[in-house]
PQR file with spaces between the fields and no chain letter, atoms N, CA, C, O and H, PARSE charges and radii, in Angstrom:
ATOM       1  N    UNK     1       0.899   -1.044   -0.152 -0.4000 1.5000
ATOM       2  CA   UNK     1       0.061   -0.026   -0.070 -0.0000 2.0000
ATOM       3  C    UNK     1       0.924    1.282   -0.007  0.5500 1.7000
ATOM       4  O    UNK     1       1.712    1.481    0.917 -0.5500 1.4000
ATOM       5  N    UNK     2       0.750    2.080   -0.945 -0.4000 1.5000
ATOM       6  CA   UNK     2       1.403    3.399   -0.890 -0.0000 2.0000
ATOM       7  C    UNK     2       1.109    4.291    0.211  0.5500 1.7000
ATOM       8  O    UNK     2       0.007    4.235    0.757 -0.5500 1.4000
ATOM       9  H    UNK     2       0.110    1.918   -1.695  0.4000 1.0000
ATOM      10  N    UNK     3       2.001    5.113    0.585 -0.4000 1.5000
ATOM      11  CA   UNK     3       1.634    6.110    1.709 -0.0000 2.0000
ATOM      12  C    UNK     3       0.493    6.953    1.431  0.5500 1.7000
ATOM      13  O    UNK     3      -0.102    7.362    2.428 -0.5500 1.4000
ATOM      14  H    UNK     3       2.896    5.159    0.141  0.4000 1.0000
ATOM      15  N    UNK     4       0.073    7.287    0.351 -0.4000 1.5000
ATOM      16  CA   UNK     4      -0.969    8.106   -0.103 -0.0000 2.0000
ATOM      17  C    UNK     4      -2.229    7.407    0.254  0.5500 1.7000
ATOM      18  O    UNK     4      -3.134    7.974    0.867 -0.5500 1.4000
ATOM      19  H    UNK     4       0.556    6.955   -0.459  0.4000 1.0000
ATOM      20  N    UNK     5      -2.289    5.985   -0.194 -0.4000 1.5000
ATOM      21  CA   UNK     5      -3.487    5.021    0.099 -0.0000 2.0000
ATOM      22  C    UNK     5      -3.657    4.976    1.729  0.5500 1.7000
ATOM      23  O    UNK     5      -4.726    5.118    2.323 -0.5500 1.4000
ATOM      24  H    UNK     5      -1.554    5.525   -0.693  0.4000 1.0000
ATOM      25  N    UNK     6      -2.511    4.772    2.260 -0.4000 1.5000
ATOM      26  CA   UNK     6      -2.578    4.714    3.827 -0.0000 2.0000
ATOM      27  C    UNK     6      -3.121    5.949    4.492  0.5500 1.7000
ATOM      28  O    UNK     6      -3.797    5.862    5.517 -0.5500 1.4000
ATOM      29  H    UNK     6      -1.643    4.657    1.777  0.4000 1.0000
ATOM      30  N    UNK     7      -2.845    7.058    3.942 -0.4000 1.5000
ATOM      31  CA   UNK     7      -3.268    8.387    4.436 -0.0000 2.0000
ATOM      32  C    UNK     7      -4.912    8.433    4.011  0.5500 1.7000
ATOM      33  O    UNK     7      -5.722    8.992    4.751 -0.5500 1.4000
ATOM      34  H    UNK     7      -2.296    7.128    3.109  0.4000 1.0000
ATOM      35  N    UNK     8      -5.265    7.866    2.899 -0.4000 1.5000
ATOM      36  CA   UNK     8      -6.736    8.239    2.637 -0.0000 2.0000
ATOM      37  C    UNK     8      -7.527    7.064    3.746  0.5500 1.7000
ATOM      38  O    UNK     8      -8.627    7.346    4.222 -0.5500 1.4000
ATOM      39  H    UNK     8      -4.607    7.412    2.298  0.4000 1.0000
ATOM      40  N    UNK     9      -6.922    5.913    4.037 -0.4000 1.5000
ATOM      41  CA   UNK     9      -7.508    5.037    4.743 -0.0000 2.0000
ATOM      42  C    UNK     9      -7.708    5.758    6.342  0.5500 1.7000
ATOM      43  O    UNK     9      -8.762    5.762    6.979 -0.5500 1.4000
ATOM      44  H    UNK     9      -6.028    5.684    3.650  0.4000 1.0000
ATOM      45  N    UNK    10      -6.598    6.260    6.710 -0.4000 1.5000
ATOM      46  CA   UNK    10      -6.339    6.978    7.886 -0.0000 2.0000
ATOM      47  C    UNK    10      -7.497    8.172    7.921  0.5500 1.7000
ATOM      48  O    UNK    10      -8.283    8.226    8.867 -0.5500 1.4000
ATOM      49  H    UNK    10      -5.743    6.257    6.193  0.4000 1.0000
ATOM      50  N    UNK    11      -7.546    9.053    6.910 -0.4000 1.5000
ATOM      51  CA   UNK    11      -8.604   10.089    6.978 -0.0000 2.0000
ATOM      52  C    UNK    11     -10.077    9.435    6.937  0.5500 1.7000
ATOM      53  O    UNK    11     -10.972    9.953    7.605 -0.5500 1.4000
ATOM      54  H    UNK    11      -6.907    9.009    6.141  0.4000 1.0000
ATOM      55  N    UNK    12     -10.254    8.609    6.365 -0.4000 1.5000
ATOM      56  CA   UNK    12     -11.592    7.865    6.231 -0.0000 2.0000
ATOM      57  C    UNK    12     -11.830    7.557    7.684  0.5500 1.7000
ATOM      58  O    UNK    12     -12.906    7.928    8.153 -0.5500 1.4000
ATOM      59  H    UNK    12      -9.527    8.189    5.822  0.4000 1.0000
ATOM      60  N    UNK    13     -10.936    6.899    8.497 -0.4000 1.5000
ATOM      61  CA   UNK    13     -11.294    6.463    9.922 -0.0000 2.0000
ATOM      62  C    UNK    13     -11.524    7.840   10.652  0.5500 1.7000
ATOM      63  O    UNK    13     -12.525    7.901   11.366 -0.5500 1.4000
ATOM      64  H    UNK    13     -10.063    6.597    8.116  0.4000 1.0000
ATOM      65  N    UNK    14     -10.844    8.780   10.574 -0.4000 1.5000
ATOM      66  CA   UNK    14     -11.016    9.964   11.402 -0.0000 2.0000
ATOM      67  C    UNK    14     -12.367   10.648   11.086  0.5500 1.7000
ATOM      68  O    UNK    14     -13.096   11.111   11.963 -0.5500 1.4000
ATOM      69  H    UNK    14     -10.031    8.731    9.994  0.4000 1.0000
ATOM      70  N    UNK    15     -12.662   10.677    9.659 -0.4000 1.5000
ATOM      71  CA   UNK    15     -14.034   11.184    9.287 -0.0000 2.0000
ATOM      72  C    UNK    15     -15.020   10.518    9.791  0.5500 1.7000
ATOM      73  O    UNK    15     -16.017   11.089   10.233 -0.5500 1.4000
ATOM      74  H    UNK    15     -12.070   10.301    8.947  0.4000 1.0000
ATOM      75  N    UNK    16     -14.871    9.212    9.790 -0.4000 1.5000
ATOM      76  CA   UNK    16     -16.065    8.277   10.300 -0.0000 2.0000
ATOM      77  C    UNK    16     -16.257    8.597   11.714  0.5500 1.7000
ATOM      78  O    UNK    16     -17.386    8.982   12.018 -0.5500 1.4000
ATOM      79  H    UNK    16     -14.061    8.748    9.431  0.4000 1.0000
ATOM      80  N    UNK    17     -15.393    8.516   12.622 -0.4000 1.5000
ATOM      81  CA   UNK    17     -15.466    8.768   14.105 -0.0000 2.0000
ATOM      82  C    UNK    17     -16.100   10.151   14.515  0.5500 1.7000
ATOM      83  O    UNK    17     -16.843   10.292   15.487 -0.5500 1.4000
ATOM      84  H    UNK    17     -14.476    8.204   12.375  0.4000 1.0000
ATOM      85  N    UNK    18     -15.705   11.178   13.632 -0.4000 1.5000
ATOM      86  CA   UNK    18     -16.008   12.558   13.790 -0.0000 2.0000
ATOM      87  C    UNK    18     -17.656   12.528   13.417  0.5500 1.7000
ATOM      88  O    UNK    18     -18.548   12.919   14.170 -0.5500 1.4000
ATOM      89  H    UNK    18     -15.102   11.064   12.843  0.4000 1.0000
ATOM      90  N    UNK    19     -17.806   12.049   12.268 -0.4000 1.5000
ATOM      91  CA   UNK    19     -19.441   12.019   11.677 -0.0000 2.0000
ATOM      92  C    UNK    19     -20.347   11.335   12.498  0.5500 1.7000
ATOM      93  O    UNK    19     -21.532   11.666   12.540 -0.5500 1.4000
ATOM      94  H    UNK    19     -17.082   11.732   11.657  0.4000 1.0000
ATOM      95  N    UNK    20     -19.821   10.270   13.251 -0.4000 1.5000
ATOM      96  CA   UNK    20     -20.732    9.531   14.103 -0.0000 2.0000
ATOM      97  C    UNK    20     -20.912    9.972   15.546  0.5500 1.7000
ATOM      98  O    UNK    20     -21.507    9.317   16.402 -0.5500 1.4000
ATOM      99  H    UNK    20     -18.858   10.001   13.217  0.4000 1.0000
ATOM     100  N    UNK    21     -20.305   11.217   15.730 -0.4000 1.5000
ATOM     101  CA   UNK    21     -20.578   11.847   17.085 -0.0000 2.0000
ATOM     102  C    UNK    21     -19.401   11.853   17.990  0.5500 1.7000
ATOM     103  O    UNK    21     -19.436   12.457   19.062 -0.5500 1.4000
ATOM     104  H    UNK    21     -19.822   11.749   15.034  0.4000 1.0000
ATOM     105  N    UNK    22     -18.358   11.193   17.582 -0.4000 1.5000
ATOM     106  CA   UNK    22     -17.109   11.250   18.593 -0.0000 2.0000
ATOM     107  C    UNK    22     -16.351   12.606   18.284  0.5500 1.7000
ATOM     108  O    UNK    22     -16.300   13.303   17.271 -0.5500 1.4000
ATOM     109  H    UNK    22     -18.330   10.702   16.711  0.4000 1.0000
ATOM     110  N    UNK    23     -15.803   12.713   19.495 -0.4000 1.5000
ATOM     111  CA   UNK    23     -14.714   14.070   19.503 -0.0000 2.0000
ATOM     112  C    UNK    23     -13.435   13.452   19.878  0.5500 1.7000
ATOM     113  O    UNK    23     -13.292   12.393   20.488 -0.5500 1.4000
ATOM     114  H    UNK    23     -15.844   12.147   20.319  0.4000 1.0000
ATOM     115  N    UNK    24     -12.478   14.279   19.418 -0.4000 1.5000
ATOM     116  CA   UNK    24     -11.003   13.949   19.833 -0.0000 2.0000
ATOM     117  C    UNK    24     -10.852   14.313   21.395  0.5500 1.7000
ATOM     118  O    UNK    24     -11.198   15.380   21.902 -0.5500 1.4000
ATOM     119  H    UNK    24     -12.593   15.140   18.922  0.4000 1.0000
ATOM     120  N    UNK    25     -10.331   13.335   21.987 -0.4000 1.5000
ATOM     121  CA   UNK    25      -9.999   13.609   23.426 -0.0000 2.0000
ATOM     122  C    UNK    25      -8.710   13.846   23.773  0.5500 1.7000
ATOM     123  O    UNK    25      -8.399   14.665   24.638 -0.5500 1.4000
ATOM     124  H    UNK    25     -10.051   12.468   21.575  0.4000 1.0000
ATOM     125  N    UNK    26      -7.696   12.983   22.969 -0.4000 1.5000
ATOM     126  CA   UNK    26      -6.292   12.909   23.299 -0.0000 2.0000
ATOM     127  C    UNK    26      -5.500   12.685   22.159  0.5500 1.7000
ATOM     128  O    UNK    26      -6.015   11.974   21.295 -0.5500 1.4000
ATOM     129  H    UNK    26      -7.949   12.318   22.266  0.4000 1.0000
ATOM     130  N    UNK    27      -4.359   13.127   21.948 -0.4000 1.5000
ATOM     131  CA   UNK    27      -3.403   12.590   20.867 -0.0000 2.0000
ATOM     132  C    UNK    27      -2.154   12.467   21.496  0.5500 1.7000
ATOM     133  O    UNK    27      -1.753   13.401   22.191 -0.5500 1.4000
ATOM     134  H    UNK    27      -3.941   13.705   22.649  0.4000 1.0000
ATOM     135  N    UNK    28      -1.440   11.389   21.346 -0.4000 1.5000
ATOM     136  CA   UNK    28      -0.135   11.179   21.814 -0.0000 2.0000
ATOM     137  C    UNK    28       0.764   10.807   20.672  0.5500 1.7000
ATOM     138  O    UNK    28       0.644    9.726   20.096 -0.5500 1.4000
ATOM     139  H    UNK    28      -1.766   10.631   20.782  0.4000 1.0000
ATOM     140  N    UNK    29       1.680   11.715   20.340 -0.4000 1.5000
ATOM     141  CA   UNK    29       2.693   11.497   19.467 -0.0000 2.0000
ATOM     142  C    UNK    29       3.942   10.826   19.943  0.5500 1.7000
ATOM     143  O    UNK    29       4.368   10.989   21.086 -0.5500 1.4000
ATOM     144  H    UNK    29       1.778   12.593   20.808  0.4000 1.0000
ATOM     145  N    UNK    30       4.544   10.041   19.015 -0.4000 1.5000
ATOM     146  CA   UNK    30       5.784    9.306   19.352 -0.0000 2.0000
ATOM     147  C    UNK    30       6.562    9.012   17.916  0.5500 1.7000
ATOM     148  O    UNK    30       6.059    9.368   16.851 -0.5500 1.4000
ATOM     149  H    UNK    30       4.198    9.908   18.086  0.4000 1.0000
ATOM     150  N    UNK    31       7.668    8.419   17.981 -0.4000 1.5000
ATOM     151  CA   UNK    31       8.467    8.260   16.719 -0.0000 2.0000
ATOM     152  C    UNK    31       7.465    7.256   15.741  0.5500 1.7000
ATOM     153  O    UNK    31       7.547    7.315   14.514 -0.5500 1.4000
ATOM     154  H    UNK    31       8.076    8.129   18.847  0.4000 1.0000
ATOM     155  N    UNK    32       6.618    6.433   16.362 -0.4000 1.5000
ATOM     156  CA   UNK    32       5.923    5.563   15.518 -0.0000 2.0000
ATOM     157  C    UNK    32       4.545    6.217   14.980  0.5500 1.7000
ATOM     158  O    UNK    32       3.750    5.519   14.352 -0.5500 1.4000
ATOM     159  H    UNK    32       6.551    6.386   17.358  0.4000 1.0000
ATOM     160  N    UNK    33       4.310    7.469   15.226 -0.4000 1.5000
ATOM     161  CA   UNK    33       3.048    8.116   14.757 -0.0000 2.0000
ATOM     162  C    UNK    33       2.223    8.760   15.847  0.5500 1.7000
ATOM     163  O    UNK    33       2.784    9.277   16.814 -0.5500 1.4000
ATOM     164  H    UNK    33       4.956    8.036   15.737  0.4000 1.0000
ATOM     165  N    UNK    34       1.044    8.745   15.735 -0.4000 1.5000
ATOM     166  CA   UNK    34       0.124    9.396   16.615 -0.0000 2.0000
ATOM     167  C    UNK    34      -0.819    8.408   17.042  0.5500 1.7000
ATOM     168  O    UNK    34      -1.246    7.628   16.191 -0.5500 1.4000
ATOM     169  H    UNK    34       0.589    8.325   14.950  0.4000 1.0000
ATOM     170  N    UNK    35      -1.219    8.315   18.254 -0.4000 1.5000
ATOM     171  CA   UNK    35      -2.354    7.588   18.686 -0.0000 2.0000
ATOM     172  C    UNK    35      -3.339    8.447   19.166  0.5500 1.7000
ATOM     173  O    UNK    35      -3.105    9.146   20.152 -0.5500 1.4000
ATOM     174  H    UNK    35      -0.872    8.948   18.945  0.4000 1.0000
ATOM     175  N    UNK    36      -4.543    8.486   18.523 -0.4000 1.5000
ATOM     176  CA   UNK    36      -5.677    9.180   18.862 -0.0000 2.0000
ATOM     177  C    UNK    36      -6.764    8.511   19.657  0.5500 1.7000
ATOM     178  O    UNK    36      -7.130    7.349   19.479 -0.5500 1.4000
ATOM     179  H    UNK    36      -4.733    7.918   17.723  0.4000 1.0000
ATOM     180  N    UNK    37      -7.317    9.462   20.678 -0.4000 1.5000
ATOM     181  CA   UNK    37      -8.436    8.718   21.281 -0.0000 2.0000
ATOM     182  C    UNK    37      -9.536    9.548   21.023  0.5500 1.7000
ATOM     183  O    UNK    37      -9.486   10.772   21.144 -0.5500 1.4000
ATOM     184  H    UNK    37      -7.020   10.406   20.823  0.4000 1.0000
ATOM     185  N    UNK    38     -10.726    8.795   20.601 -0.4000 1.5000
ATOM     186  CA   UNK    38     -11.940    9.404   20.264 -0.0000 2.0000
ATOM     187  C    UNK    38     -12.921    8.921   21.443  0.5500 1.7000
ATOM     188  O    UNK    38     -12.791    7.845   22.028 -0.5500 1.4000
ATOM     189  H    UNK    38     -10.767    7.801   20.503  0.4000 1.0000
ATOM     190  N    UNK    39     -14.100   10.042   21.753 -0.4000 1.5000
ATOM     191  CA   UNK    39     -14.857    9.639   22.825 -0.0000 2.0000
ATOM     192  C    UNK    39     -16.169   10.316   22.602  0.5500 1.7000
ATOM     193  O    UNK    39     -16.267   11.479   22.211 -0.5500 1.4000
ATOM     194  H    UNK    39     -14.205   10.915   21.278  0.4000 1.0000
ATOM     195  N    UNK    40     -17.190    9.511   22.876 -0.4000 1.5000
ATOM     196  CA   UNK    40     -18.661   10.055   22.722 -0.0000 2.0000
ATOM     197  C    UNK    40     -19.437    9.382   23.959  0.5500 1.7000
ATOM     198  O    UNK    40     -19.080    8.388   24.591 -0.5500 1.4000
ATOM     199  H    UNK    40     -17.110    8.566   23.194  0.4000 1.0000
ATOM     200  N    UNK    41     -20.607   10.183   24.155 -0.4000 1.5000
ATOM     201  CA   UNK    41     -21.464    9.495   25.005 -0.0000 2.0000
ATOM     202  C    UNK    41     -22.585    8.698   24.266  0.5500 1.7000
ATOM     203  O    UNK    41     -23.131    9.155   23.262 -0.5500 1.4000
ATOM     204  H    UNK    41     -20.897   10.991   23.642  0.4000 1.0000
ATOM     205  N    UNK    42     -22.897    7.512   24.795 -0.4000 1.5000
ATOM     206  CA   UNK    42     -23.974    6.651   24.074 -0.0000 2.0000
ATOM     207  C    UNK    42     -25.240    7.200   24.489  0.5500 1.7000
ATOM     208  O    UNK    42     -25.324    8.278   25.076 -0.5500 1.4000
ATOM     209  H    UNK    42     -22.453    7.141   25.611  0.4000 1.0000
ATOM     210  N    UNK    43     -26.322    6.404   24.163 -0.4000 1.5000
ATOM     211  CA   UNK    43     -27.688    6.672   24.526 -0.0000 2.0000
ATOM     212  C    UNK    43     -28.005    6.438   26.131  0.5500 1.7000
ATOM     213  O    UNK    43     -28.901    7.016   26.747 -0.5500 1.4000
ATOM     214  H    UNK    43     -26.253    5.528   23.686  0.4000 1.0000
ATOM     215  N    UNK    44     -27.185    5.579   26.619 -0.4000 1.5000
ATOM     216  CA   UNK    44     -27.164    5.271   28.184 -0.0000 2.0000
ATOM     217  C    UNK    44     -26.417    6.186   29.013  0.5500 1.7000
ATOM     218  O    UNK    44     -26.330    6.097   30.237 -0.5500 1.4000
ATOM     219  H    UNK    44     -26.457    5.110   26.119  0.4000 1.0000
ATOM     220  N    UNK    45     -25.870    7.091   28.272 -0.4000 1.5000
ATOM     221  CA   UNK    45     -24.871    8.181   29.066 -0.0000 2.0000
ATOM     222  C    UNK    45     -23.494    7.483   29.400  0.5500 1.7000
ATOM     223  O    UNK    45     -22.688    8.027   30.155 -0.5500 1.4000
ATOM     224  H    UNK    45     -25.941    7.164   27.277  0.4000 1.0000
ATOM     225  N    UNK    46     -23.314    6.564   28.956 -0.4000 1.5000
ATOM     226  CA   UNK    46     -21.967    5.830   29.224 -0.0000 2.0000
ATOM     227  C    UNK    46     -21.095    6.225   28.020  0.5500 1.7000
ATOM     228  O    UNK    46     -21.547    6.349   26.881 -0.5500 1.4000
ATOM     229  H    UNK    46     -23.969    6.123   28.343  0.4000 1.0000
ATOM     230  N    UNK    47     -19.643    6.436   28.408 -0.4000 1.5000
ATOM     231  CA   UNK    47     -18.765    6.932   27.268 -0.0000 2.0000
ATOM     232  C    UNK    47     -18.262    5.743   26.520  0.5500 1.7000
ATOM     233  O    UNK    47     -18.074    4.638   27.029 -0.5500 1.4000
ATOM     234  H    UNK    47     -19.276    6.335   29.333  0.4000 1.0000
ATOM     235  N    UNK    48     -18.087    6.019   25.435 -0.4000 1.5000
ATOM     236  CA   UNK    48     -17.638    4.945   24.410 -0.0000 2.0000
ATOM     237  C    UNK    48     -16.403    5.558   23.772  0.5500 1.7000
ATOM     238  O    UNK    48     -16.471    6.692   23.299 -0.5500 1.4000
ATOM     239  H    UNK    48     -18.240    6.916   25.022  0.4000 1.0000
ATOM     240  N    UNK    49     -15.275    4.854   23.738 -0.4000 1.5000
ATOM     241  CA   UNK    49     -14.123    5.121   23.325 -0.0000 2.0000
ATOM     242  C    UNK    49     -13.454    4.213   22.071  0.5500 1.7000
ATOM     243  O    UNK    49     -13.474    2.991   21.925 -0.5500 1.4000
ATOM     244  H    UNK    49     -15.219    3.932   24.122  0.4000 1.0000
ATOM     245  N    UNK    50     -12.942    5.102   21.345 -0.4000 1.5000
ATOM     246  CA   UNK    50     -12.158    4.301   20.185 -0.0000 2.0000
ATOM     247  C    UNK    50     -10.855    4.939   19.988  0.5500 1.7000
ATOM     248  O    UNK    50     -10.709    6.159   20.054 -0.5500 1.4000
ATOM     249  H    UNK    50     -12.926    6.094   21.464  0.4000 1.0000
ATOM     250  N    UNK    51      -9.910    4.112   19.745 -0.4000 1.5000
ATOM     251  CA   UNK    51      -8.409    4.741   19.427 -0.0000 2.0000
ATOM     252  C    UNK    51      -7.983    4.203   18.084  0.5500 1.7000
ATOM     253  O    UNK    51      -8.347    3.102   17.670 -0.5500 1.4000
ATOM     254  H    UNK    51     -10.028    3.120   19.691  0.4000 1.0000
ATOM     255  N    UNK    52      -7.225    4.997   17.447 -0.4000 1.5000
ATOM     256  CA   UNK    52      -6.675    4.796   16.119 -0.0000 2.0000
ATOM     257  C    UNK    52      -5.222    5.170   16.221  0.5500 1.7000
ATOM     258  O    UNK    52      -4.833    6.036   17.004 -0.5500 1.4000
ATOM     259  H    UNK    52      -6.929    5.891   17.784  0.4000 1.0000
ATOM     260  N    UNK    53      -4.379    4.462   15.369 -0.4000 1.5000
ATOM     261  CA   UNK    53      -2.856    4.879   15.100 -0.0000 2.0000
ATOM     262  C    UNK    53      -2.827    5.644   13.826  0.5500 1.7000
ATOM     263  O    UNK    53      -3.378    5.259   12.795 -0.5500 1.4000
ATOM     264  H    UNK    53      -4.695    3.759   14.732  0.4000 1.0000
ATOM     265  N    UNK    54      -2.157    6.742   13.951 -0.4000 1.5000
ATOM     266  CA   UNK    54      -1.805    7.430   12.509 -0.0000 2.0000
ATOM     267  C    UNK    54      -0.373    7.542   12.345  0.5500 1.7000
ATOM     268  O    UNK    54       0.437    8.063   13.113 -0.5500 1.4000
ATOM     269  H    UNK    54      -1.709    7.055   14.788  0.4000 1.0000
ATOM     270  N    UNK    55      -0.154    6.902   11.084 -0.4000 1.5000
ATOM     271  CA   UNK    55       1.319    6.695   10.698 -0.0000 2.0000
ATOM     272  C    UNK    55       1.898    7.504    9.712  0.5500 1.7000
ATOM     273  O    UNK    55       3.112    7.580    9.522 -0.5500 1.4000
ATOM     274  H    UNK    55      -0.811    6.479   10.460  0.4000 1.0000
ATOM     275  N    UNK    56       1.062    8.093    9.099 -0.4000 1.5000
ATOM     276  CA   UNK    56       1.588    9.118    7.989 -0.0000 2.0000
ATOM     277  C    UNK    56       1.638   10.422    8.265  0.5500 1.7000
ATOM     278  O    UNK    56       0.736   10.830    8.998 -0.5500 1.4000
ATOM     279  H    UNK    56       0.076    8.032    9.253  0.4000 1.0000
ATOM     280  N    UNK    57       2.556   11.323    7.832 -0.4000 1.5000
ATOM     281  CA   UNK    57       2.684   12.465    8.047 -0.0000 2.0000
ATOM     282  C    UNK    57       1.452   13.416    7.706  0.5500 1.7000
ATOM     283  O    UNK    57       1.075   14.372    8.382 -0.5500 1.4000
ATOM     284  H    UNK    57       3.288   10.991    7.237  0.4000 1.0000
ATOM     285  N    UNK    58       0.901   12.945    6.502 -0.4000 1.5000
ATOM     286  CA   UNK    58      -0.457   13.715    6.196 -0.0000 2.0000
ATOM     287  C    UNK    58      -1.597   13.388    7.114  0.5500 1.7000
ATOM     288  O    UNK    58      -2.483   14.216    7.327 -0.5500 1.4000
ATOM     289  H    UNK    58       1.208   12.168    5.953  0.4000 1.0000
ATOM     290  N    UNK    59      -1.593   12.262    7.633 -0.4000 1.5000
ATOM     291  CA   UNK    59      -2.577   11.878    8.612 -0.0000 2.0000
ATOM     292  C    UNK    59      -2.459   12.568    9.850  0.5500 1.7000
ATOM     293  O    UNK    59      -3.410   13.049   10.465 -0.5500 1.4000
ATOM     294  H    UNK    59      -0.873   11.590    7.461  0.4000 1.0000
ATOM     295  N    UNK    60      -1.185   12.605   10.221 -0.4000 1.5000
ATOM     296  CA   UNK    60      -0.989   13.445   11.581 -0.0000 2.0000
ATOM     297  C    UNK    60      -1.296   14.945   11.361  0.5500 1.7000
ATOM     298  O    UNK    60      -1.814   15.557   12.295 -0.5500 1.4000
ATOM     299  H    UNK    60      -0.412   12.214    9.721  0.4000 1.0000
ATOM     300  N    UNK    61      -1.019   15.590   10.203 -0.4000 1.5000
ATOM     301  CA   UNK    61      -1.354   16.982    9.941 -0.0000 2.0000
ATOM     302  C    UNK    61      -3.005   16.922    9.967  0.5500 1.7000
ATOM     303  O    UNK    61      -3.635   17.615   10.765 -0.5500 1.4000
ATOM     304  H    UNK    61      -0.598   15.093    9.444  0.4000 1.0000
ATOM     305  N    UNK    62      -3.597   16.117    9.114 -0.4000 1.5000
ATOM     306  CA   UNK    62      -5.207   16.050    9.131 -0.0000 2.0000
ATOM     307  C    UNK    62      -5.829   15.872   10.560  0.5500 1.7000
ATOM     308  O    UNK    62      -6.832   16.517   10.866 -0.5500 1.4000
ATOM     309  H    UNK    62      -3.085   15.553    8.465  0.4000 1.0000
ATOM     310  N    UNK    63      -5.332   15.139   11.294 -0.4000 1.5000
ATOM     311  CA   UNK    63      -5.972   15.068   12.741 -0.0000 2.0000
ATOM     312  C    UNK    63      -5.568   16.450   13.520  0.5500 1.7000
ATOM     313  O    UNK    63      -6.354   16.870   14.369 -0.5500 1.4000
ATOM     314  H    UNK    63      -4.517   14.616   11.045  0.4000 1.0000
ATOM     315  N    UNK    64      -4.540   17.058   13.289 -0.4000 1.5000
ATOM     316  CA   UNK    64      -4.313   18.189   13.912 -0.0000 2.0000
ATOM     317  C    UNK    64      -5.208   19.335   13.556  0.5500 1.7000
ATOM     318  O    UNK    64      -5.602   20.167   14.373 -0.5500 1.4000
ATOM     319  H    UNK    64      -3.901   16.717   12.599  0.4000 1.0000
ATOM     320  N    UNK    65      -5.514   19.323   12.231 -0.4000 1.5000
ATOM     321  CA   UNK    65      -6.497   20.417   11.752 -0.0000 2.0000
ATOM     322  C    UNK    65      -7.801   20.095   12.207  0.5500 1.7000
ATOM     323  O    UNK    65      -8.537   21.059   12.422 -0.5500 1.4000
ATOM     324  H    UNK    65      -5.193   18.647   11.567  0.4000 1.0000
ATOM     325  N    UNK    66      -8.343   18.733   12.441 -0.4000 1.5000
ATOM     326  CA   UNK    66      -9.578   18.584   12.921 -0.0000 2.0000
ATOM     327  C    UNK    66      -9.699   18.820   14.341  0.5500 1.7000
ATOM     328  O    UNK    66     -10.794   19.101   14.830 -0.5500 1.4000
ATOM     329  H    UNK    66      -7.746   17.951   12.266  0.4000 1.0000
ATOM     330  N    UNK    67      -8.498   18.711   15.137 -0.4000 1.5000
ATOM     331  CA   UNK    67      -8.556   19.075   16.556 -0.0000 2.0000
ATOM     332  C    UNK    67      -8.722   20.573   16.674  0.5500 1.7000
ATOM     333  O    UNK    67      -9.476   21.097   17.495 -0.5500 1.4000
ATOM     334  H    UNK    67      -7.609   18.482   14.740  0.4000 1.0000
ATOM     335  N    UNK    68      -7.984   21.225   15.818 -0.4000 1.5000
ATOM     336  CA   UNK    68      -8.118   22.790   15.812 -0.0000 2.0000
ATOM     337  C    UNK    68      -9.611   23.166   15.484  0.5500 1.7000
ATOM     338  O    UNK    68     -10.231   23.933   16.221 -0.5500 1.4000
ATOM     339  H    UNK    68      -7.372   20.800   15.151  0.4000 1.0000
ATOM     340  N    UNK    69     -10.085   22.695   14.536 -0.4000 1.5000
ATOM     341  CA   UNK    69     -11.758   22.859   14.220 -0.0000 2.0000
ATOM     342  C    UNK    69     -12.473   22.597   15.340  0.5500 1.7000
ATOM     343  O    UNK    69     -13.247   23.460   15.752 -0.5500 1.4000
ATOM     344  H    UNK    69      -9.581   22.073   13.937  0.4000 1.0000
ATOM     345  N    UNK    70     -12.340   21.422   15.986 -0.4000 1.5000
ATOM     346  CA   UNK    70     -13.165   20.994   17.073 -0.0000 2.0000
ATOM     347  C    UNK    70     -13.071   22.003   18.223  0.5500 1.7000
ATOM     348  O    UNK    70     -14.100   22.320   18.821 -0.5500 1.4000
ATOM     349  H    UNK    70     -11.711   20.721   15.651  0.4000 1.0000
ATOM     350  N    UNK    71     -12.000   22.467   18.524 -0.4000 1.5000
ATOM     351  CA   UNK    71     -11.742   23.459   19.591 -0.0000 2.0000
ATOM     352  C    UNK    71     -12.135   24.819   19.251  0.5500 1.7000
ATOM     353  O    UNK    71     -12.329   25.631   20.156 -0.5500 1.4000
ATOM     354  H    UNK    71     -11.164   22.209   18.038  0.4000 1.0000
ATOM     355  N    UNK    72     -12.273   25.150   17.991 -0.4000 1.5000
ATOM     356  CA   UNK    72     -12.921   26.555   17.488 -0.0000 2.0000
ATOM     357  C    UNK    72     -14.454   26.469   17.777  0.5500 1.7000
ATOM     358  O    UNK    72     -15.098   27.472   18.084 -0.5500 1.4000
ATOM     359  H    UNK    72     -12.115   24.490   17.256  0.4000 1.0000
ATOM     360  N    UNK    73     -15.003   25.242   17.669 -0.4000 1.5000
ATOM     361  CA   UNK    73     -16.481   25.326   17.692 -0.0000 2.0000
ATOM     362  C    UNK    73     -17.100   25.111   19.036  0.5500 1.7000
ATOM     363  O    UNK    73     -18.302   25.272   19.251 -0.5500 1.4000
ATOM     364  H    UNK    73     -14.479   24.427   17.420  0.4000 1.0000
ATOM     365  N    UNK    74     -16.107   24.692   20.048 -0.4000 1.5000
ATOM     366  CA   UNK    74     -16.599   24.850   21.432 -0.0000 2.0000
ATOM     367  C    UNK    74     -16.971   25.967   21.903  0.5500 1.7000
ATOM     368  O    UNK    74     -16.264   26.915   21.561 -0.5500 1.4000
ATOM     369  H    UNK    74     -15.130   24.562   19.874  0.4000 1.0000
ATOM     370  N    UNK    75     -18.009   26.240   22.704 -0.4000 1.5000
ATOM     371  CA   UNK    75     -18.256   27.468   23.442 -0.0000 2.0000
ATOM     372  C    UNK    75     -17.312   27.911   24.285  0.5500 1.7000
ATOM     373  O    UNK    75     -16.707   26.965   24.789 -0.5500 1.4000
ATOM     374  H    UNK    75     -18.583   25.470   22.981  0.4000 1.0000
ATOM     375  N    UNK    76     -16.897   29.082   24.687 -0.4000 1.5000
ATOM     376  CA   UNK    76     -16.014   29.537   25.627 -0.0000 2.0000
ATOM     377  C    UNK    76     -16.600   29.459   27.072  0.5500 1.7000
ATOM     378  O    UNK    76     -15.926   29.833   28.032 -0.5500 1.4000
ATOM     379  H    UNK    76     -17.389   29.850   24.278  0.4000 1.0000
């Protein structure tokens, strides 16, 4: 799989979680990429968590942009 195809896969995962109501809670970066934690409350008020590993530079940049967008939409 090319790096671009890997990025597209990562982008689709990120977009899926955001579109289904998850918000980015934490991003931990290290030499092997970024580990992103998504969280949302389900219908019973319990928290659902999902985690993904972002390995491409373009994917790391994309998740950073999404985090900035998410922060700008939160009320102060």
